[in-house]
FIGU-679346 format. One record per residue (C-alpha): residue number from 1; chain; x negated, y, z negated. Coordinates in nm, 2 decimals, padded with zeros to 4 digits, m for minus. Each point is the difference from the previous one (the first is absolute). Layout:
N
<NUM,"A",<X,Y,Z>>;
...
This chain:
491
<1,"A",<m10.08,26.60,m09.91>>;
<2,"A",<00.18,m00.08,00.33>>;
<3,"A",<m00.30,m00.18,00.13>>;
<4,"A",<00.08,m00.30,m00.22>>;
<5,"A",<00.37,00.00,00.07>>;
<6,"A",<00.18,m00.28,m00.19>>;
<7,"A",<m00.32,m00.19,m00.10>>;
<8,"A",<00.03,m00.15,m00.35>>;
<9,"A",<m00.24,m00.16,m00.24>>;
<10,"A",<m00.02,m00.38,m00.04>>;
<11,"A",<m00.03,m00.22,m00.31>>;
<12,"A",<m00.37,m00.06,00.08>>;
<13,"A",<m00.19,00.22,m00.25>>;
<14,"A",<m00.33,m00.01,00.20>>;
<15,"A",<00.17,00.08,00.33>>;
<16,"A",<00.17,00.30,m00.15>>;
<17,"A",<m00.32,00.14,m00.14>>;
<18,"A",<m00.17,m00.06,00.33>>;
<19,"A",<00.28,00.18,00.18>>;
<20,"A",<m00.05,00.32,m00.19>>;
<21,"A",<m00.38,m00.03,00.02>>;
<22,"A",<00.03,m00.02,00.38>>;
<23,"A",<00.24,00.29,00.02>>;
<24,"A",<m00.25,00.22,m00.19>>;
<25,"A",<m00.31,m00.16,00.13>>;
<26,"A",<m00.17,00.34,00.06>>;
<27,"A",<00.12,00.16,m00.32>>;
<28,"A",<m00.26,m00.01,m00.28>>;
<29,"A",<00.24,00.14,m00.26>>;
<30,"A",<00.22,m00.31,m00.02>>;
<31,"A",<m00.03,m00.17,m00.34>>;
<32,"A",<00.13,m00.35,m00.08>>;
<33,"A",<00.00,m00.14,m00.36>>;
<34,"A",<00.10,m00.36,m00.06>>;
<35,"A",<00.08,m00.15,m00.34>>;
<36,"A",<00.21,m00.28,m00.15>>;
<37,"A",<00.34,00.06,m00.15>>;
<38,"A",<m00.05,m00.07,m00.37>>;
<39,"A",<m00.12,m00.36,m00.08>>;
<40,"A",<00.15,m00.14,00.32>>;
<41,"A",<m00.20,m00.09,00.31>>;
<42,"A",<00.21,00.23,00.23>>;
<43,"A",<m00.20,00.27,00.17>>;
<44,"A",<00.12,00.36,00.03>>;
<45,"A",<m00.17,00.27,00.21>>;
<46,"A",<00.02,00.38,m00.02>>;
<47,"A",<m00.07,00.20,00.32>>;
<48,"A",<m00.05,00.38,m00.01>>;
<49,"A",<m00.21,00.28,00.14>>;
<50,"A",<m00.27,00.16,m00.21>>;
<51,"A",<00.06,00.37,m00.05>>;
<52,"A",<00.38,m00.03,00.06>>;
<53,"A",<00.09,m00.17,m00.33>>;
<54,"A",<m00.03,00.06,m00.37>>;
<55,"A",<m00.25,m00.26,m00.12>>;
<56,"A",<00.12,m00.01,m00.36>>;
<57,"A",<00.35,m00.08,00.12>>;
<58,"A",<m00.12,m00.30,00.20>>;
<59,"A",<m00.22,m00.12,m00.29>>;
<60,"A",<00.26,00.03,m00.27>>;
<61,"A",<00.33,m00.06,00.16>>;
<62,"A",<m00.10,m00.26,00.26>>;
<63,"A",<m00.33,m00.18,m00.05>>;
<64,"A",<00.00,00.00,m00.38>>;
<65,"A",<00.37,m00.10,m00.03>>;
<66,"A",<m00.06,m00.29,00.24>>;
<67,"A",<m00.32,m00.13,m00.17>>;
<68,"A",<00.15,00.04,m00.35>>;
<69,"A",<00.34,m00.15,00.07>>;
<70,"A",<00.11,m00.28,m00.24>>;
<71,"A",<00.21,m00.31,00.04>>;
<72,"A",<m00.01,00.02,00.38>>;
<73,"A",<00.16,m00.29,00.19>>;
<74,"A",<m00.23,m00.23,00.20>>;
<75,"A",<00.11,00.15,00.33>>;
<76,"A",<00.16,00.34,m00.06>>;
<77,"A",<00.20,00.15,00.29>>;
<78,"A",<00.01,00.37,00.09>>;
<79,"A",<00.33,00.06,m00.19>>;
<80,"A",<m00.17,m00.12,m00.32>>;
<81,"A",<m00.30,00.23,00.06>>;
<82,"A",<00.23,00.29,00.06>>;
<83,"A",<00.22,m00.05,m00.30>>;
<84,"A",<m00.25,m00.13,m00.26>>;
<85,"A",<m00.36,00.10,00.09>>;
<86,"A",<m00.04,00.33,00.18>>;
<87,"A",<00.06,00.33,m00.19>>;
<88,"A",<00.08,00.28,00.24>>;
<89,"A",<00.28,00.25,00.06>>;
<90,"A",<00.04,m00.04,00.37>>;
<91,"A",<m00.04,m00.34,00.17>>;
<92,"A",<00.14,m00.11,00.34>>;
<93,"A",<00.03,m00.35,00.14>>;
<94,"A",<m00.05,m00.05,00.37>>;
<95,"A",<m00.13,m00.25,00.25>>;
<96,"A",<m00.04,00.23,00.30>>;
<97,"A",<m00.36,00.08,00.08>>;
<98,"A",<00.09,00.35,00.13>>;
<99,"A",<00.16,00.09,m00.33>>;
<100,"A",<m00.30,m00.12,m00.19>>;
<101,"A",<m00.24,00.20,00.22>>;
<102,"A",<00.21,00.31,m00.04>>;
<103,"A",<00.00,m00.03,m00.38>>;
<104,"A",<m00.38,m00.07,m00.02>>;
<105,"A",<m00.08,00.30,00.22>>;
<106,"A",<00.21,00.22,m00.23>>;
<107,"A",<m00.20,m00.10,m00.31>>;
<108,"A",<00.19,m00.31,m00.11>>;
<109,"A",<m00.15,m00.34,m00.09>>;
<110,"A",<00.11,m00.32,00.17>>;
<111,"A",<00.04,m00.30,m00.22>>;
<112,"A",<m00.03,m00.34,00.18>>;
<113,"A",<00.08,m00.32,m00.19>>;
<114,"A",<m00.11,m00.35,00.09>>;
<115,"A",<00.28,m00.21,00.16>>;
<116,"A",<00.23,00.29,00.03>>;
<117,"A",<00.16,00.16,00.31>>;
<118,"A",<00.06,00.33,m00.18>>;
<119,"A",<m00.24,00.28,m00.08>>;
<120,"A",<00.04,00.26,m00.26>>;
<121,"A",<m00.09,00.37,00.06>>;
<122,"A",<m00.07,00.18,m00.32>>;
<123,"A",<m00.02,00.38,m00.03>>;
<124,"A",<m00.36,00.08,m00.11>>;
<125,"A",<m00.05,00.33,00.18>>;
<126,"A",<m00.28,00.20,m00.15>>;
<127,"A",<m00.18,00.21,00.25>>;
<128,"A",<m00.16,00.32,m00.11>>;
<129,"A",<00.18,00.33,00.05>>;
<130,"A",<m00.13,00.36,00.01>>;
<131,"A",<00.20,00.11,m00.31>>;
<132,"A",<00.24,00.29,m00.06>>;
<133,"A",<m00.14,00.34,00.10>>;
<134,"A",<00.15,00.32,00.11>>;
<135,"A",<00.01,00.03,00.38>>;
<136,"A",<m00.27,00.24,00.11>>;
<137,"A",<00.23,00.15,00.27>>;
<138,"A",<00.30,00.05,m00.22>>;
<139,"A",<m00.14,00.14,m00.32>>;
<140,"A",<00.22,00.22,m00.22>>;
<141,"A",<m00.07,00.23,m00.29>>;
<142,"A",<00.31,m00.13,m00.19>>;
<143,"A",<00.17,m00.34,00.03>>;
<144,"A",<m00.10,m00.37,00.01>>;
<145,"A",<m00.36,m00.09,00.08>>;
<146,"A",<00.05,m00.35,00.13>>;
<147,"A",<m00.02,m00.12,00.36>>;
<148,"A",<00.08,m00.32,00.19>>;
<149,"A",<m00.25,m00.29,00.02>>;
<150,"A",<m00.08,m00.20,00.31>>;
<151,"A",<00.18,m00.31,m00.15>>;
<152,"A",<00.35,00.03,00.12>>;
<153,"A",<00.15,m00.20,m00.28>>;
<154,"A",<m00.15,00.24,m00.25>>;
<155,"A",<00.14,00.30,00.19>>;
<156,"A",<00.35,m00.16,m00.02>>;
<157,"A",<m00.05,m00.04,m00.38>>;
<158,"A",<m00.10,00.37,m00.04>>;
<159,"A",<00.33,00.10,00.18>>;
<160,"A",<00.20,m00.24,m00.22>>;
<161,"A",<m00.16,00.16,m00.31>>;
<162,"A",<00.14,00.33,00.12>>;
<163,"A",<00.34,m00.13,00.10>>;
<164,"A",<00.11,m00.25,m00.27>>;
<165,"A",<00.33,m00.09,00.16>>;
<166,"A",<00.12,m00.33,00.15>>;
<167,"A",<00.12,00.20,00.30>>;
<168,"A",<m00.36,00.02,00.12>>;
<169,"A",<m00.01,m00.25,00.29>>;
<170,"A",<m00.33,m00.14,00.14>>;
<171,"A",<m00.01,m00.20,00.31>>;
<172,"A",<m00.31,m00.16,00.15>>;
<173,"A",<m00.12,m00.12,00.34>>;
<174,"A",<m00.33,m00.07,00.17>>;
<175,"A",<m00.13,00.18,00.31>>;
<176,"A",<m00.30,m00.07,00.22>>;
<177,"A",<m00.06,m00.32,00.19>>;
<178,"A",<m00.33,m00.06,m00.17>>;
<179,"A",<m00.01,00.23,m00.30>>;
<180,"A",<00.34,m00.11,m00.14>>;
<181,"A",<00.01,00.33,m00.19>>;
<182,"A",<00.27,00.02,m00.27>>;
<183,"A",<00.24,00.29,00.04>>;
<184,"A",<00.24,00.12,m00.28>>;
<185,"A",<00.32,00.19,00.08>>;
<186,"A",<00.12,00.19,m00.31>>;
<187,"A",<00.33,00.18,m00.04>>;
<188,"A",<00.28,00.06,m00.24>>;
<189,"A",<00.29,m00.22,00.10>>;
<190,"A",<00.29,00.23,m00.09>>;
<191,"A",<m00.13,00.32,00.15>>;
<192,"A",<m00.22,m00.10,00.30>>;
<193,"A",<00.14,00.05,00.34>>;
<194,"A",<00.07,m00.34,00.14>>;
<195,"A",<m00.02,00.12,00.36>>;
<196,"A",<m00.36,00.12,m00.06>>;
<197,"A",<m00.09,m00.33,m00.17>>;
<198,"A",<00.15,m00.20,00.29>>;
<199,"A",<m00.19,00.21,00.26>>;
<200,"A",<m00.32,m00.04,m00.19>>;
<201,"A",<00.03,m00.38,m00.02>>;
<202,"A",<00.08,m00.02,00.37>>;
<203,"A",<m00.31,00.21,00.09>>;
<204,"A",<m00.22,m00.21,m00.23>>;
<205,"A",<00.11,m00.32,00.17>>;
<206,"A",<m00.12,00.13,00.34>>;
<207,"A",<m00.36,00.06,m00.12>>;
<208,"A",<m00.24,m00.24,00.17>>;
<209,"A",<m00.37,00.06,m00.10>>;
<210,"A",<m00.29,m00.21,m00.11>>;
<211,"A",<m00.05,00.18,m00.33>>;
<212,"A",<00.14,00.27,m00.23>>;
<213,"A",<m00.28,00.16,m00.20>>;
<214,"A",<00.17,00.33,m00.09>>;
<215,"A",<00.35,00.15,m00.02>>;
<216,"A",<m00.08,00.22,00.31>>;
<217,"A",<m00.01,m00.32,00.21>>;
<218,"A",<00.37,m00.04,m00.08>>;
<219,"A",<00.08,00.37,00.01>>;
<220,"A",<m00.10,00.03,00.37>>;
<221,"A",<00.24,m00.29,00.09>>;
<222,"A",<00.31,00.11,m00.19>>;
<223,"A",<m00.01,00.38,00.00>>;
<224,"A",<00.23,00.22,00.21>>;
<225,"A",<m00.16,00.24,00.24>>;
<226,"A",<m00.31,m00.20,00.05>>;
<227,"A",<m00.15,00.28,00.21>>;
<228,"A",<00.11,00.28,m00.23>>;
<229,"A",<m00.26,00.22,m00.18>>;
<230,"A",<00.22,m00.02,m00.31>>;
<231,"A",<00.00,m00.29,m00.23>>;
<232,"A",<00.34,m00.17,m00.04>>;
<233,"A",<m00.11,m00.24,m00.28>>;
<234,"A",<m00.11,00.12,m00.34>>;
<235,"A",<m00.32,m00.12,m00.16>>;
<236,"A",<m00.12,00.02,m00.36>>;
<237,"A",<m00.23,m00.18,m00.24>>;
<238,"A",<00.20,00.11,m00.31>>;
<239,"A",<00.25,m00.23,m00.18>>;
<240,"A",<00.19,00.30,m00.14>>;
<241,"A",<00.06,00.14,00.35>>;
<242,"A",<00.12,m00.34,00.13>>;
<243,"A",<00.24,m00.04,m00.30>>;
<244,"A",<00.14,00.35,00.06>>;
<245,"A",<00.06,m00.08,00.37>>;
<246,"A",<00.17,m00.33,m00.09>>;
<247,"A",<00.23,00.19,m00.23>>;
<248,"A",<00.10,00.22,00.29>>;
<249,"A",<00.10,m00.31,00.20>>;
<250,"A",<m00.31,m00.04,00.21>>;
<251,"A",<m00.18,m00.33,00.07>>;
<252,"A",<m00.37,m00.07,m00.08>>;
<253,"A",<m00.22,m00.24,00.19>>;
<254,"A",<m00.31,m00.14,m00.18>>;
<255,"A",<m00.27,m00.17,00.19>>;
<256,"A",<m00.23,m00.24,m00.19>>;
<257,"A",<m00.36,00.12,00.03>>;
<258,"A",<00.06,00.38,00.01>>;
<259,"A",<00.11,00.25,m00.26>>;
<260,"A",<00.18,00.21,00.26>>;
<261,"A",<00.38,m00.05,m00.02>>;
<262,"A",<00.24,00.09,00.27>>;
<263,"A",<00.34,00.16,m00.08>>;
<264,"A",<00.29,00.06,00.23>>;
<265,"A",<00.19,00.19,00.12>>;
<266,"A",<m00.24,00.30,m00.01>>;
<267,"A",<00.14,00.35,00.05>>;
<268,"A",<m00.18,00.30,00.15>>;
<269,"A",<00.04,00.19,m00.33>>;
<270,"A",<m00.21,m00.26,m00.18>>;
<271,"A",<m00.31,00.13,00.18>>;
<272,"A",<00.02,00.31,m00.22>>;
<273,"A",<00.06,m00.17,m00.33>>;
<274,"A",<m00.27,m00.06,m00.25>>;
<275,"A",<m00.02,m00.27,m00.26>>;
<276,"A",<m00.05,00.27,m00.27>>;
<277,"A",<00.31,00.19,00.09>>;
<278,"A",<00.20,m00.22,m00.22>>;
<279,"A",<m00.23,00.01,m00.30>>;
<280,"A",<00.00,00.38,m00.04>>;
<281,"A",<00.27,00.25,m00.06>>;
<282,"A",<00.23,00.03,00.30>>;
<283,"A",<m00.08,00.37,00.04>>;
<284,"A",<m00.37,m00.09,00.04>>;
<285,"A",<00.09,m00.28,00.24>>;
<286,"A",<00.20,00.25,00.21>>;
<287,"A",<m00.30,00.22,00.04>>;
<288,"A",<m00.22,m00.29,00.12>>;
<289,"A",<00.28,m00.12,00.24>>;
<290,"A",<00.04,00.34,00.15>>;
<291,"A",<m00.37,00.05,00.05>>;
<292,"A",<m00.03,m00.33,00.19>>;
<293,"A",<00.27,00.10,00.25>>;
<294,"A",<m00.19,00.34,00.04>>;
<295,"A",<m00.33,m00.18,00.04>>;
<296,"A",<00.16,m00.22,00.28>>;
<297,"A",<00.08,00.31,00.19>>;
<298,"A",<m00.34,00.16,m00.06>>;
<299,"A",<m00.20,m00.31,00.09>>;
<300,"A",<00.18,m00.06,00.32>>;
<301,"A",<00.10,00.35,00.12>>;
<302,"A",<m00.24,00.27,m00.12>>;
<303,"A",<m00.28,m00.07,00.26>>;
<304,"A",<00.25,m00.01,00.28>>;
<305,"A",<00.18,00.32,m00.11>>;
<306,"A",<m00.33,00.18,m00.03>>;
<307,"A",<m00.11,m00.10,00.35>>;
<308,"A",<00.34,00.10,00.15>>;
<309,"A",<00.00,00.34,m00.17>>;
<310,"A",<m00.36,00.08,00.07>>;
<311,"A",<00.02,m00.12,00.37>>;
<312,"A",<00.36,00.07,00.13>>;
<313,"A",<00.17,00.22,m00.26>>;
<314,"A",<m00.26,00.25,m00.11>>;
<315,"A",<00.26,00.27,m00.04>>;
<316,"A",<00.16,m00.19,m00.29>>;
<317,"A",<m00.32,00.04,m00.20>>;
<318,"A",<m00.09,00.31,m00.21>>;
<319,"A",<m00.25,00.22,00.19>>;
<320,"A",<m00.27,m00.01,m00.27>>;
<321,"A",<00.02,m00.38,m00.02>>;
<322,"A",<00.00,m00.04,00.38>>;
<323,"A",<m00.31,00.22,00.03>>;
<324,"A",<m00.18,m00.19,m00.28>>;
<325,"A",<00.07,m00.34,00.16>>;
<326,"A",<m00.12,00.13,00.34>>;
<327,"A",<m00.32,00.14,m00.16>>;
<328,"A",<m00.08,m00.33,m00.18>>;
<329,"A",<00.06,m00.20,00.31>>;
<330,"A",<m00.24,00.20,00.21>>;
<331,"A",<m00.29,m00.21,00.11>>;
<332,"A",<00.17,m00.33,m00.07>>;
<333,"A",<m00.07,m00.23,00.31>>;
<334,"A",<00.32,m00.21,m00.03>>;
<335,"A",<00.36,00.07,00.07>>;
<336,"A",<00.24,00.01,m00.30>>;
<337,"A",<00.15,m00.35,00.08>>;
<338,"A",<m00.34,m00.16,00.04>>;
<339,"A",<m00.12,00.17,m00.32>>;
<340,"A",<00.31,m00.11,m00.19>>;
<341,"A",<m00.01,m00.37,00.12>>;
<342,"A",<m00.37,m00.03,m00.08>>;
<343,"A",<00.05,00.13,m00.35>>;
<344,"A",<00.30,m00.23,m00.06>>;
<345,"A",<m00.21,m00.30,00.11>>;
<346,"A",<m00.30,00.10,m00.21>>;
<347,"A",<00.22,00.05,m00.31>>;
<348,"A",<00.15,m00.35,00.05>>;
<349,"A",<m00.35,m00.15,00.04>>;
<350,"A",<m00.11,00.17,m00.33>>;
<351,"A",<00.31,m00.13,m00.18>>;
<352,"A",<m00.03,m00.35,00.13>>;
<353,"A",<m00.37,m00.01,m00.09>>;
<354,"A",<00.08,00.12,m00.35>>;
<355,"A",<00.26,m00.27,m00.05>>;
<356,"A",<m00.23,m00.28,00.12>>;
<357,"A",<m00.32,00.12,m00.17>>;
<358,"A",<m00.08,m00.13,m00.36>>;
<359,"A",<00.21,00.19,m00.25>>;
<360,"A",<m00.29,00.18,m00.16>>;
<361,"A",<m00.10,00.14,00.34>>;
<362,"A",<00.33,00.04,00.18>>;
<363,"A",<00.12,00.33,m00.16>>;
<364,"A",<m00.34,00.16,00.02>>;
<365,"A",<m00.03,m00.09,00.37>>;
<366,"A",<00.34,00.14,00.08>>;
<367,"A",<m00.05,00.33,m00.18>>;
<368,"A",<m00.36,00.06,00.10>>;
<369,"A",<00.06,m00.12,00.36>>;
<370,"A",<00.30,00.23,00.04>>;
<371,"A",<m00.18,00.30,m00.15>>;
<372,"A",<m00.33,m00.04,00.17>>;
<373,"A",<00.12,m00.10,00.34>>;
<374,"A",<00.28,00.26,00.01>>;
<375,"A",<m00.22,00.29,m00.12>>;
<376,"A",<m00.28,m00.10,00.23>>;
<377,"A",<00.24,m00.02,00.30>>;
<378,"A",<00.14,00.34,m00.07>>;
<379,"A",<m00.35,00.16,m00.05>>;
<380,"A",<m00.11,m00.16,00.33>>;
<381,"A",<00.31,00.15,00.18>>;
<382,"A",<00.10,m00.35,00.11>>;
<383,"A",<00.35,00.05,m00.16>>;
<384,"A",<00.18,00.30,m00.14>>;
<385,"A",<00.07,00.05,m00.37>>;
<386,"A",<00.38,00.05,00.05>>;
<387,"A",<00.04,m00.34,00.17>>;
<388,"A",<m00.21,m00.17,m00.27>>;
<389,"A",<00.22,00.15,m00.27>>;
<390,"A",<00.32,m00.11,00.19>>;
<391,"A",<m00.11,m00.36,00.06>>;
<392,"A",<m00.15,m00.04,m00.35>>;
<393,"A",<00.33,00.13,m00.15>>;
<394,"A",<00.19,m00.25,00.21>>;
<395,"A",<m00.23,m00.29,m00.10>>;
<396,"A",<00.02,00.08,m00.37>>;
<397,"A",<00.38,00.02,00.02>>;
<398,"A",<00.01,m00.34,00.16>>;
<399,"A",<m00.16,m00.15,m00.31>>;
<400,"A",<00.32,00.07,m00.19>>;
<401,"A",<00.19,m00.25,00.21>>;
<402,"A",<m00.22,m00.31,00.03>>;
<403,"A",<00.29,m00.22,00.11>>;
<404,"A",<00.03,00.21,00.32>>;
<405,"A",<m00.37,00.00,00.08>>;
<406,"A",<00.03,m00.16,00.35>>;
<407,"A",<00.31,00.20,00.09>>;
<408,"A",<m00.16,00.33,m00.10>>;
<409,"A",<m00.30,m00.07,00.21>>;
<410,"A",<00.20,m00.08,00.32>>;
<411,"A",<00.25,00.28,m00.06>>;
<412,"A",<m00.28,00.25,m00.05>>;
<413,"A",<m00.16,m00.09,00.33>>;
<414,"A",<00.33,00.00,00.18>>;
<415,"A",<00.11,00.34,m00.14>>;
<416,"A",<m00.34,00.15,00.07>>;
<417,"A",<m00.02,m00.12,00.37>>;
<418,"A",<00.36,00.11,00.06>>;
<419,"A",<m00.06,00.34,m00.15>>;
<420,"A",<m00.32,00.05,00.20>>;
<421,"A",<00.19,m00.08,00.33>>;
<422,"A",<00.33,00.18,m00.06>>;
<423,"A",<m00.02,00.21,m00.31>>;
<424,"A",<00.28,m00.01,m00.25>>;
<425,"A",<00.23,m00.15,00.26>>;
<426,"A",<m00.22,m00.31,00.01>>;
<427,"A",<m00.01,m00.01,m00.38>>;
<428,"A",<00.38,00.00,m00.01>>;
<429,"A",<00.03,m00.27,00.26>>;
<430,"A",<m00.22,m00.23,m00.20>>;
<431,"A",<00.19,00.09,m00.32>>;
<432,"A",<00.33,m00.09,00.17>>;
<433,"A",<m00.15,m00.33,00.11>>;
<434,"A",<m00.13,m00.07,m00.35>>;
<435,"A",<00.34,00.08,m00.15>>;
<436,"A",<00.17,m00.24,00.25>>;
<437,"A",<m00.25,m00.27,m00.08>>;
<438,"A",<00.06,00.03,m00.37>>;
<439,"A",<00.38,00.01,00.03>>;
<440,"A",<00.01,m00.30,00.23>>;
<441,"A",<m00.24,m00.22,m00.21>>;
<442,"A",<00.13,m00.29,m00.21>>;
<443,"A",<m00.14,m00.21,m00.28>>;
<444,"A",<00.13,m00.36,m00.01>>;
<445,"A",<00.32,00.12,00.18>>;
<446,"A",<00.05,00.30,m00.24>>;
<447,"A",<m00.02,00.36,00.13>>;
<448,"A",<m00.34,00.16,m00.08>>;
<449,"A",<00.17,00.32,m00.12>>;
<450,"A",<00.32,m00.16,m00.14>>;
<451,"A",<m00.02,00.23,m00.31>>;
<452,"A",<00.05,00.30,00.22>>;
<453,"A",<00.31,m00.13,00.19>>;
<454,"A",<00.24,00.15,m00.26>>;
<455,"A",<m00.16,00.29,m00.18>>;
<456,"A",<00.09,00.01,m00.37>>;
<457,"A",<m00.17,00.03,m00.33>>;
<458,"A",<m00.01,m00.37,m00.05>>;
<459,"A",<m00.14,m00.07,00.34>>;
<460,"A",<m00.28,00.26,m00.05>>;
<461,"A",<m00.07,m00.08,m00.36>>;
<462,"A",<m00.31,m00.20,00.08>>;
<463,"A",<m00.10,00.14,00.34>>;
<464,"A",<m00.09,00.37,00.02>>;
<465,"A",<00.02,00.03,m00.38>>;
<466,"A",<m00.03,m00.24,m00.29>>;
<467,"A",<00.31,00.02,m00.20>>;
<468,"A",<00.02,m00.04,m00.38>>;
<469,"A",<00.07,m00.36,m00.11>>;
<470,"A",<00.34,00.07,m00.14>>;
<471,"A",<00.11,00.15,00.34>>;
<472,"A",<m00.12,m00.30,00.21>>;
<473,"A",<00.31,m00.20,m00.04>>;
<474,"A",<00.01,m00.20,00.32>>;
<475,"A",<m00.24,m00.21,00.20>>;
<476,"A",<m00.12,00.11,00.35>>;
<477,"A",<00.27,00.04,00.25>>;
<478,"A",<m00.12,m00.29,00.22>>;
<479,"A",<00.11,m00.24,m00.28>>;
<480,"A",<00.37,m00.03,00.08>>;
<481,"A",<00.06,m00.29,m00.24>>;
<482,"A",<m00.13,00.18,m00.31>>;
<483,"A",<00.20,00.32,00.08>>;
<484,"A",<00.33,m00.19,00.03>>;
<485,"A",<m00.06,m00.20,m00.32>>;
<486,"A",<m00.08,00.32,m00.19>>;
<487,"A",<00.31,00.18,00.13>>;
<488,"A",<00.21,m00.30,m00.11>>;
<489,"A",<m00.16,00.00,m00.34>>;
<490,"A",<00.07,00.37,m00.05>>;
<491,"A",<00.37,m00.05,00.10>>;
């Protein structure tokens, strides 16, 4: 609370109460309860916000303990109240108004004693939380079913339950001029890359914004490649995934008020990893991993390749197939590129509508909408059946890689337009630009494709394939500290 600078409370009890009433004059949730300390005539007041505290904690540990105190001196001071009257695990003494306001706005209770220049702030946080549920966007058939809560302190506790080691470091800071949102930086001290940690802290210090309401507010400030279509920071709502990434030497950023946790650095290969890959047999995991890479190619390239072949390179197609496509396209009023782009946009509309429609209607809307609209358009000769099949295949394949949703859409459009203008040559030009973009990308100063710099089994064990646990003996190659320490231990 920088607005109150070095302002401190006085010894005048009434003035102190009036000060806080004036500060929160328009806040109807402020509660003030005044009682006497035991059988003395010394007043003591408890200031807190309704809905932010646990009422039973205030009643039992604070008010009841003060009222029922025995053998209290005639004029007890704050030290006596702290040592002999109040029963609470966490109590802080301060005289700065800014510190008191910060504590109250975080769910603590301020304790003001008559004729005392000190104020106690007692931890009485007790706001409601959503509870532990499985994240709807990261469901698994096998594995843990718990997800993070909006309360950041509870999210930290869930990680600590997974990693019961004193090496787990948790640093806190507040961001947002007005929101004062609490941020938690979690990492394992012995294996986390100190350069990445230092870079993260320096970028966080530069953030200047009124409020932080979600982790994406921070992500857009600190990420590399701010204009890139690829995400350079990982996001998850699962404690087990965060714990696994911390064990690899990554850093987690928890924002109070949202269940979405940021992890860094984030590598390109992580876009094709699934949470469930690690909870099933590694052979099954390899199948899923390979299919995702194949679906990335299908979702971005199949419409473009189809347009290039059917427009510029007809001779590369089998004659029966070419004749069938030409026959089915007869009578269609649009060009191939116009037809393809319209179908891509319609498919995206149907998918977004399904996601934002109530759950019991979303799936039905997507399926019925796709079947009815597609079949009706083909029957009316507005679009051709081959193009509908190609775009539908591309759209379904894109569902396999939800982390690349935005990238797939932009790449699909870019490949399609380039192929319509220059055929396969245009497709290859965009492919080269894409490859250059991926190879030049960084995540918190780490190469986006660092695992591919030196091709070996250990570098590929968790990229293209999912290796068996006994074979995954080293951490990711970006973690230089952990690799050196492991080599030293083996020697």
